[in-house]
Structure formats: C-alpha cells, structure tokens
PyMOL commands that place a pseudoatom at each C-alpha (Angstrom):
pseudoatom trace, name=CA, resn=MET, resi=1, chain=A, elem=C, hetatm=0, pos=[-8.427, -3.952, 3.135]
pseudoatom trace, name=CA, resn=THR, resi=2, chain=A, elem=C, hetatm=0, pos=[-6.541, -5.132, 0.022]
pseudoatom trace, name=CA, resn=PHE, resi=3, chain=A, elem=C, hetatm=0, pos=[-5.828, -3.009, -2.883]
pseudoatom trace, name=CA, resn=PRO, resi=4, chain=A, elem=C, hetatm=0, pos=[-5.513, -4.652, -6.430]
pseudoatom trace, name=CA, resn=ALA, resi=5, chain=A, elem=C, hetatm=0, pos=[-2.598, -2.732, -7.578]
pseudoatom trace, name=CA, resn=LYS, resi=6, chain=A, elem=C, hetatm=0, pos=[0.148, -0.950, -5.848]
pseudoatom trace, name=CA, resn=HIS, resi=7, chain=A, elem=C, hetatm=0, pos=[-0.421, 2.378, -7.983]
pseudoatom trace, name=CA, resn=GLU, resi=8, chain=A, elem=C, hetatm=0, pos=[-3.660, 2.365, -6.390]
pseudoatom trace, name=CA, resn=LEU, resi=9, chain=A, elem=C, hetatm=0, pos=[-2.284, 1.802, -2.794]
pseudoatom trace, name=CA, resn=VAL, resi=10, chain=A, elem=C, hetatm=0, pos=[0.378, 4.669, -3.771]
pseudoatom trace, name=CA, resn=ARG, resi=11, chain=A, elem=C, hetatm=0, pos=[-2.420, 7.403, -5.072]
pseudoatom trace, name=CA, resn=THR, resi=12, chain=A, elem=C, hetatm=0, pos=[-4.590, 6.656, -2.072]
pseudoatom trace, name=CA, resn=VAL, resi=13, chain=A, elem=C, hetatm=0, pos=[-1.616, 7.263, 0.525]
pseudoatom trace, name=CA, resn=ARG, resi=14, chain=A, elem=C, hetatm=0, pos=[-0.272, 10.479, -1.226]
pseudoatom trace, name=CA, resn=GLU, resi=15, chain=A, elem=C, hetatm=0, pos=[-3.953, 12.009, -1.483]
pseudoatom trace, name=CA, resn=MET, resi=16, chain=A, elem=C, hetatm=0, pos=[-4.895, 11.246, 2.197]
pseudoatom trace, name=CA, resn=ALA, resi=17, chain=A, elem=C, hetatm=0, pos=[-1.319, 12.837, 3.197]
pseudoatom trace, name=CA, resn=ARG, resi=18, chain=A, elem=C, hetatm=0, pos=[-1.848, 15.639, 1.212]
pseudoatom trace, name=CA, resn=THR, resi=19, chain=A, elem=C, hetatm=0, pos=[-5.482, 16.423, 2.420]
pseudoatom trace, name=CA, resn=ARG, resi=20, chain=A, elem=C, hetatm=0, pos=[-4.011, 15.828, 5.607]
pseudoatom trace, name=CA, resn=LYS, resi=21, chain=A, elem=C, hetatm=0, pos=[-6.255, 12.897, 6.820]
pseudoatom trace, name=CA, resn=VAL, resi=22, chain=A, elem=C, hetatm=0, pos=[-3.451, 11.719, 9.132]
pseudoatom trace, name=CA, resn=VAL, resi=23, chain=A, elem=C, hetatm=0, pos=[-3.446, 10.380, 12.333]
pseudoatom trace, name=CA, resn=PHE, resi=24, chain=A, elem=C, hetatm=0, pos=[-0.590, 9.473, 14.302]
pseudoatom trace, name=CA, resn=ASP, resi=25, chain=A, elem=C, hetatm=0, pos=[-0.549, 6.351, 16.602]
pseudoatom trace, name=CA, resn=HIS, resi=26, chain=A, elem=C, hetatm=0, pos=[1.624, 7.769, 19.592]
pseudoatom trace, name=CA, resn=SER, resi=27, chain=A, elem=C, hetatm=0, pos=[2.296, 4.212, 21.419]
pseudoatom trace, name=CA, resn=GLY, resi=28, chain=A, elem=C, hetatm=0, pos=[5.481, 2.881, 21.982]
pseudoatom trace, name=CA, resn=ALA, resi=29, chain=A, elem=C, hetatm=0, pos=[6.251, 1.759, 18.518]
pseudoatom trace, name=CA, resn=PHE, resi=30, chain=A, elem=C, hetatm=0, pos=[7.082, 5.218, 17.678]
pseudoatom trace, name=CA, resn=LEU, resi=31, chain=A, elem=C, hetatm=0, pos=[10.699, 5.667, 17.200]
pseudoatom trace, name=CA, resn=PHE, resi=32, chain=A, elem=C, hetatm=0, pos=[11.210, 9.336, 16.380]
pseudoatom trace, name=CA, resn=ASN, resi=33, chain=A, elem=C, hetatm=0, pos=[13.942, 10.011, 18.689]
pseudoatom trace, name=CA, resn=ARG, resi=34, chain=A, elem=C, hetatm=0, pos=[15.886, 7.258, 16.884]
pseudoatom trace, name=CA, resn=THR, resi=35, chain=A, elem=C, hetatm=0, pos=[15.231, 8.088, 13.420]
pseudoatom trace, name=CA, resn=HIS, resi=36, chain=A, elem=C, hetatm=0, pos=[14.994, 12.005, 13.684]
pseudoatom trace, name=CA, resn=LEU, resi=37, chain=A, elem=C, hetatm=0, pos=[11.849, 12.222, 12.012]
pseudoatom trace, name=CA, resn=ASN, resi=38, chain=A, elem=C, hetatm=0, pos=[8.870, 14.463, 13.096]
pseudoatom trace, name=CA, resn=GLU, resi=39, chain=A, elem=C, hetatm=0, pos=[5.241, 14.607, 12.060]
pseudoatom trace, name=CA, resn=PRO, resi=40, chain=A, elem=C, hetatm=0, pos=[5.602, 17.030, 9.200]
pseudoatom trace, name=CA, resn=ARG, resi=41, chain=A, elem=C, hetatm=0, pos=[8.387, 15.297, 7.482]
pseudoatom trace, name=CA, resn=VAL, resi=42, chain=A, elem=C, hetatm=0, pos=[6.384, 11.913, 8.058]
pseudoatom trace, name=CA, resn=VAL, resi=43, chain=A, elem=C, hetatm=0, pos=[3.367, 13.633, 6.175]
pseudoatom trace, name=CA, resn=ASP, resi=44, chain=A, elem=C, hetatm=0, pos=[5.797, 15.143, 3.490]
pseudoatom trace, name=CA, resn=ILE, resi=45, chain=A, elem=C, hetatm=0, pos=[7.422, 11.709, 2.697]
pseudoatom trace, name=CA, resn=LEU, resi=46, chain=A, elem=C, hetatm=0, pos=[3.947, 10.439, 2.692]
pseudoatom trace, name=CA, resn=CYS, resi=47, chain=A, elem=C, hetatm=0, pos=[2.916, 13.003, 0.058]
pseudoatom trace, name=CA, resn=ASN, resi=48, chain=A, elem=C, hetatm=0, pos=[5.686, 12.228, -2.271]
pseudoatom trace, name=CA, resn=ALA, resi=49, chain=A, elem=C, hetatm=0, pos=[5.573, 8.265, -1.839]
pseudoatom trace, name=CA, resn=THR, resi=50, chain=A, elem=C, hetatm=0, pos=[6.058, 6.184, -5.060]
pseudoatom trace, name=CA, resn=GLU, resi=51, chain=A, elem=C, hetatm=0, pos=[5.769, 2.654, -5.949]
pseudoatom trace, name=CA, resn=GLY, resi=52, chain=A, elem=C, hetatm=0, pos=[9.387, 2.244, -5.231]
pseudoatom trace, name=CA, resn=VAL, resi=53, chain=A, elem=C, hetatm=0, pos=[9.150, 3.019, -1.653]
pseudoatom trace, name=CA, resn=VAL, resi=54, chain=A, elem=C, hetatm=0, pos=[5.742, 1.650, -0.680]
pseudoatom trace, name=CA, resn=THR, resi=55, chain=A, elem=C, hetatm=0, pos=[5.815, -2.158, 0.522]
pseudoatom trace, name=CA, resn=ILE, resi=56, chain=A, elem=C, hetatm=0, pos=[2.606, -4.396, 0.704]
pseudoatom trace, name=CA, resn=HIS, resi=57, chain=A, elem=C, hetatm=0, pos=[3.191, -6.938, 3.584]
pseudoatom trace, name=CA, resn=HIS, resi=58, chain=A, elem=C, hetatm=0, pos=[1.110, -10.247, 3.437]
pseudoatom trace, name=CA, resn=ASP, resi=59, chain=A, elem=C, hetatm=0, pos=[2.094, -11.626, 6.673]
pseudoatom trace, name=CA, resn=LYS, resi=60, chain=A, elem=C, hetatm=0, pos=[0.767, -14.180, 9.251]
pseudoatom trace, name=CA, resn=GLY, resi=61, chain=A, elem=C, hetatm=0, pos=[-2.805, -14.227, 7.245]
pseudoatom trace, name=CA, resn=SER, resi=62, chain=A, elem=C, hetatm=0, pos=[-3.758, -10.963, 8.707]
pseudoatom trace, name=CA, resn=THR, resi=63, chain=A, elem=C, hetatm=0, pos=[-5.096, -7.878, 6.354]
pseudoatom trace, name=CA, resn=SER, resi=64, chain=A, elem=C, hetatm=0, pos=[-2.556, -6.337, 4.547]
pseudoatom trace, name=CA, resn=THR, resi=65, chain=A, elem=C, hetatm=0, pos=[-0.248, -3.978, 6.128]
pseudoatom trace, name=CA, resn=TYR, resi=66, chain=A, elem=C, hetatm=0, pos=[1.864, -1.150, 4.146]
pseudoatom trace, name=CA, resn=SER, resi=67, chain=A, elem=C, hetatm=0, pos=[4.746, 0.738, 4.800]
pseudoatom trace, name=CA, resn=VAL, resi=68, chain=A, elem=C, hetatm=0, pos=[6.591, 3.400, 2.870]
pseudoatom trace, name=CA, resn=LEU, resi=69, chain=A, elem=C, hetatm=0, pos=[10.669, 3.592, 3.117]
pseudoatom trace, name=CA, resn=SER, resi=70, chain=A, elem=C, hetatm=0, pos=[12.315, 6.986, 3.683]
pseudoatom trace, name=CA, resn=HIS, resi=71, chain=A, elem=C, hetatm=0, pos=[16.118, 6.504, 2.288]
pseudoatom trace, name=CA, resn=VAL, resi=72, chain=A, elem=C, hetatm=0, pos=[16.967, 9.844, 3.508]
pseudoatom trace, name=CA, resn=GLU, resi=73, chain=A, elem=C, hetatm=0, pos=[15.968, 9.243, 7.132]
pseudoatom trace, name=CA, resn=GLY, resi=74, chain=A, elem=C, hetatm=0, pos=[16.329, 5.468, 6.619]
pseudoatom trace, name=CA, resn=ALA, resi=75, chain=A, elem=C, hetatm=0, pos=[13.474, 4.689, 8.198]
pseudoatom trace, name=CA, resn=GLU, resi=76, chain=A, elem=C, hetatm=0, pos=[10.179, 2.739, 7.568]
pseudoatom trace, name=CA, resn=ILE, resi=77, chain=A, elem=C, hetatm=0, pos=[6.691, 4.177, 8.267]
pseudoatom trace, name=CA, resn=PHE, resi=78, chain=A, elem=C, hetatm=0, pos=[4.316, 1.673, 8.932]
pseudoatom trace, name=CA, resn=LEU, resi=79, chain=A, elem=C, hetatm=0, pos=[0.709, 2.366, 8.008]
pseudoatom trace, name=CA, resn=ASP, resi=80, chain=A, elem=C, hetatm=0, pos=[-2.522, 0.949, 9.408]
pseudoatom trace, name=CA, resn=ALA, resi=81, chain=A, elem=C, hetatm=0, pos=[-4.344, -1.726, 6.970]
pseudoatom trace, name=CA, resn=ASP, resi=82, chain=A, elem=C, hetatm=0, pos=[-7.601, 0.575, 6.319]
pseudoatom trace, name=CA, resn=ILE, resi=83, chain=A, elem=C, hetatm=0, pos=[-6.243, 3.946, 4.961]
pseudoatom trace, name=CA, resn=ARG, resi=84, chain=A, elem=C, hetatm=0, pos=[-9.387, 4.324, 2.616]
pseudoatom trace, name=CA, resn=THR, resi=85, chain=A, elem=C, hetatm=0, pos=[-10.907, 6.906, 5.356]
pseudoatom trace, name=CA, resn=GLU, resi=86, chain=A, elem=C, hetatm=0, pos=[-8.118, 7.756, 7.521]
pseudoatom trace, name=CA, resn=LEU, resi=87, chain=A, elem=C, hetatm=0, pos=[-4.420, 7.573, 7.059]
pseudoatom trace, name=CA, resn=ILE, resi=88, chain=A, elem=C, hetatm=0, pos=[-3.201, 6.007, 10.396]
pseudoatom trace, name=CA, resn=VAL, resi=89, chain=A, elem=C, hetatm=0, pos=[0.626, 6.149, 10.916]
pseudoatom trace, name=CA, resn=ARG, resi=90, chain=A, elem=C, hetatm=0, pos=[1.303, 3.122, 13.550]
pseudoatom trace, name=CA, resn=SER, resi=91, chain=A, elem=C, hetatm=0, pos=[5.038, 3.128, 13.865]
pseudoatom trace, name=CA, resn=VAL, resi=92, chain=A, elem=C, hetatm=0, pos=[8.345, 4.584, 12.567]
pseudoatom trace, name=CA, resn=GLU, resi=93, chain=A, elem=C, hetatm=0, pos=[10.987, 2.309, 12.695]
pseudoatom trace, name=CA, resn=PRO, resi=94, chain=A, elem=C, hetatm=0, pos=[14.566, 2.424, 11.929]
pseudoatom trace, name=CA, resn=LEU, resi=95, chain=A, elem=C, hetatm=0, pos=[15.914, 0.234, 8.789]
pseudoatom trace, name=CA, resn=SER, resi=96, chain=A, elem=C, hetatm=0, pos=[17.556, -2.487, 9.920]
for i in range(1, 96): cmd.bond("trace and resi %d" % i, "trace and resi %d" % (i + 1))
show_as sticks, trace
zoom trace
C-alpha cells in the first residue's frame, strides 16, 4: 500500500499509535534487549513521529515498507506495509 505523501503516512502512524491499534510481531526480528526499548516506549515514539524520522523504503520491487527512527534509543522501528487498519511493528533494530 503506497501513500501519496509522507505527511499522510506520518499522520496515519501517529493516529494508529494514539488509538492503540498497535500489534507487535514477537518474532526473532525483535531486538528489544539490545536497544533498550519496551512496547510502551515504542508506542510513544510512534505517537510522536515526524516527517524527519519516518523513512519510506522502496526496495526489491515489493510493497512499500516504513520505518521510524528513535534517535534517543538509537533504534529503527520497522512497520508492516499495510498500516491503515492495524499498525504492525515488525522489528526494532539498532541503527548501524
């Protein structure tokens, strides 16, 4: 699912996080222990996302994926491509 503009994506991420429509994918991709982030902190970061910290990834010809940087924790939060109905946090990875 592609958003026509980053500000629309940011608005959607913030709204979904504020209404707590956030689901965490607890696969091995999560690195909470290494990045010192817990779920409430991730939700807080998403609630306050700005265009400056959101990245739209167009790679490998697949659907867009999105990520939000947390400069405080030095981590990047990757979101599922379809965020209009549910905000799925796919992984939290340290910035390299």
